VOGU-421912 format. One line per 5 residues: number of its first residue (from 1); their letters; for each residue x, y, z of N, C-alpha, C. Coordinates in steps of 0.05 Angstrom, whole numbers, plus 5000, padded with zeros to 4 digits. Layout:
N
NUM) A) X Y Z X Y Z X Y Z | ... $
***
This chain:
67
1) MKMSN) 2571 8205 3648 2564 8221 3671 2542 8208 3686 | 2545 8204 3711 2525 8191 3728 2507 8211 3741 | 2482 8203 3745 2462 8220 3757 2458 8211 3786 | 2457 8230 3804 2452 8222 3832 2424 8212 3835 | 2419 8197 3856 2392 8187 3861 2372 8210 3864 $
6) KVYDV) 2380 8231 3878 2362 8254 3882 2355 8267 3856 | 2375 8271 3838 2369 8283 3812 2351 8265 3796 | 2356 8239 3796 2339 8220 3782 2310 8221 3792 | 2307 8221 3819 2280 8222 3830 2265 8247 3823 | 2279 8270 3823 2266 8295 3816 2259 8295 3786 $
11) MKWLT) 2277 8286 3769 2272 8284 3741 2248 8265 3735 | 2247 8243 3749 2225 8224 3745 2199 8237 3753 | 2198 8251 3776 2174 8264 3786 2165 8285 3765 | 2184 8301 3755 2177 8321 3735 2165 8308 3709 | 2178 8286 3701 2171 8273 3676 2144 8258 3678 $
16) VIVLP) 2140 8245 3701 2116 8227 3703 2092 8242 3714 | 2096 8263 3731 2074 8276 3744 2070 8305 3735 | 2091 8321 3737 2088 8350 3733 2083 8357 3704 | 2099 8348 3686 2096 8356 3658 2069 8347 3646 | 2061 8322 3650 2035 8314 3639 2012 8330 3652 $
21) ALATL) 2014 8335 3678 1993 8351 3691 1993 8380 3680 | 2016 8391 3675 2018 8418 3663 2006 8419 3635 | 2011 8398 3619 2000 8397 3592 1969 8396 3594 | 1959 8380 3612 1930 8378 3616 1918 8404 3626 | 1931 8416 3645 1922 8441 3656 1921 8463 3634 $
26) YTVLA) 1941 8465 3618 1942 8485 3597 1920 8479 3576 | 1916 8454 3570 1895 8447 3550 1867 8457 3560 | 1861 8451 3585 1835 8459 3596 1833 8489 3599 | 1854 8502 3609 1852 8531 3613 1852 8546 3586 | 1867 8536 3567 1868 8549 3540 1840 8550 3528 $
31) DSWKL) 1825 8528 3531 1798 8528 3520 1780 8547 3536 | 1782 8547 3562 1764 8564 3578 1771 8593 3576 | 1797 8600 3576 1806 8627 3576 1815 8638 3549 | 1812 8621 3529 1821 8629 3502 1851 8637 3501 | 1867 8621 3514 1896 8626 3515 1909 8619 3488 $
36) PYAEQ) 1931 8632 3481 1944 8626 3456 1957 8599 3455 | 1962 8589 3431 1976 8564 3427 1964 8540 3442 | 1937 8538 3440 1923 8517 3454 1931 8489 3446 | 1940 8485 3421 1949 8459 3412 1980 8456 3415 | 1994 8477 3409 2023 8476 3409 2036 8472 3436 $
41) MPTTI) 2025 8486 3456 2037 8484 3483 2035 8455 3495 | 2011 8443 3496 2010 8416 3506 2026 8396 3490 | 2027 8399 3464 2042 8382 3447 2072 8384 3453 | 2081 8409 3456 2109 8413 3463 2116 8402 3491 | 2099 8407 3510 2104 8396 3537 2104 8366 3537 $
46) TAIST) 2086 8353 3523 2085 8324 3521 2110 8313 3507 | 2120 8327 3486 2144 8319 3472 2168 8320 3491 | 2170 8341 3507 2192 8344 3526 2190 8322 3547 | 2166 8316 3557 2162 8295 3577 2170 8268 3565 | 2163 8263 3541 2170 8237 3528 2200 8235 3524 $
51) FLGAC) 2213 8257 3516 2242 8257 3512 2256 8252 3539 | 2247 8265 3560 2259 8261 3587 2255 8233 3597 | 2231 8222 3591 2225 8194 3599 2244 8175 3585 | 2250 8180 3560 2269 8162 3545 2297 8165 3557 | 2305 8189 3564 2331 8193 3576 2333 8179 3603 $
56) LMISS) 2312 8181 3619 2311 8168 3645 2312 8137 3642 | 2299 8127 3622 2300 8098 3617 2328 8089 3610 | 2341 8104 3594 2369 8098 3586 2387 8099 3611 | 2383 8120 3627 2399 8122 3652 2394 8098 3671 | 2368 8091 3674 2361 8069 3691 2373 8043 3680 $
61) HNYNK) 2371 8039 3654 2382 8015 3642 2412 8013 3647 | 2426 8035 3643 2455 8035 3647 2462 8030 3676 | 2447 8042 3694 2452 8038 3723 2448 8008 3730 | 2426 7996 3721 2420 7968 3727 2440 7949 3714 | 2451 7957 3691 2471 7940 3678 2497 7939 3694 $
66) EQ) 2503 7962 3708 2527 7963 3724 2525 7947 3750 | 2501 7943 3759 2497 7930 3785 2500 7900 3783 $
***
């Protein structure tokens, strides 16, 4: 299954910018506001971001191999 350029760009933006920023934001706010799961949430978000990054690298590799 091929991914359109627009979907790839959105996924890359989410993976590289949004998810790491969200993990950082939650870490800072959890400490200040005593939010629950101060360690688990950022770890989970980072794991998801890493997984999506790996998927995007595979997609990019396959696309470049076809060109």
